[in-house]
C-alpha positions as CSV (number, residue, x, y, z in Angstrom):
1,M,-56.0,56.3,86.1
2,V,-59.7,56.1,85.5
3,M,-61.0,57.8,82.4
4,F,-64.5,58.9,81.3
5,T,-66.0,60.3,78.1
6,N,-67.2,63.9,77.9
7,S,-70.6,63.7,76.2
8,S,-70.3,67.1,74.5
9,T,-66.9,66.6,72.9
10,G,-66.5,62.8,72.9
11,K,-62.9,63.1,74.2
12,L,-61.6,61.0,77.1
13,K,-60.8,62.9,80.3
14,K,-59.0,61.7,83.4
15,L,-60.8,61.6,86.7
16,P,-59.3,63.9,89.3
17,P,-56.6,62.2,91.4
18,R,-58.6,62.4,94.6
19,Y,-61.1,59.9,93.2
20,N,-58.4,57.4,92.4
21,A,-58.4,56.3,96.0
22,I,-62.1,55.3,95.7
23,I,-62.6,54.3,92.1
24,M,-59.5,52.1,91.4
25,P,-60.0,49.8,94.4
26,L,-63.7,49.5,93.5
27,V,-62.9,48.6,89.9
28,L,-60.2,46.2,90.8
29,S,-62.4,44.5,93.5
30,I,-65.2,44.0,90.9
31,L,-62.8,42.7,88.3
32,M,-61.2,40.2,90.8
33,S,-64.6,39.0,92.0
34,C,-65.6,38.3,88.4
35,I,-62.4,36.4,87.7
36,V,-62.7,34.3,90.9
37,S,-66.4,33.5,90.4
38,G,-65.8,32.7,86.7
39,I,-63.0,30.2,87.7
40,S,-65.2,28.7,90.4
41,T,-68.1,28.3,88.0
42,H,-65.9,26.7,85.4
43,D,-64.5,24.3,88.0
44,Q,-67.9,23.3,89.2
45,H,-69.9,23.1,86.0
46,G,-67.4,22.9,83.1
47,I,-68.7,26.0,81.4
48,L,-65.8,26.3,79.1
49,H,-66.2,22.8,77.7
50,S,-70.0,23.4,77.1
51,L,-69.3,26.8,75.5
52,L,-66.8,25.3,73.1
53,R,-69.3,22.7,72.1
54,V,-71.9,25.3,71.4
55,L,-69.5,27.5,69.5
56,D,-68.3,24.5,67.5
57,G,-71.9,23.6,66.6
58,C,-72.6,27.2,65.5
59,L,-69.4,27.3,63.4
60,A,-70.4,24.0,61.7
61,Y,-73.9,25.4,61.0
62,L,-72.5,28.6,59.5
63,L,-69.9,26.7,57.4
64,A,-72.6,24.3,56.1
65,G,-74.4,27.3,54.7
66,G,-77.1,27.5,57.3
67,V,-77.5,31.2,57.0
68,S,-79.0,32.5,53.8
């Protein structure tokens, strides 16, 4: 079930069931495309290894007192 926020009350409401036949496949298709392209990009360019090196450097900078 897809939910959305009502701007006046801030509460979550469900979409009517007739929209589930359109929205859910669209959301799942986008999600699956992102996962597949992310895995493909990682396999080709090693993004995860590079990201971990960058995050490791940032963490070392923060632990060394780089931020005042």
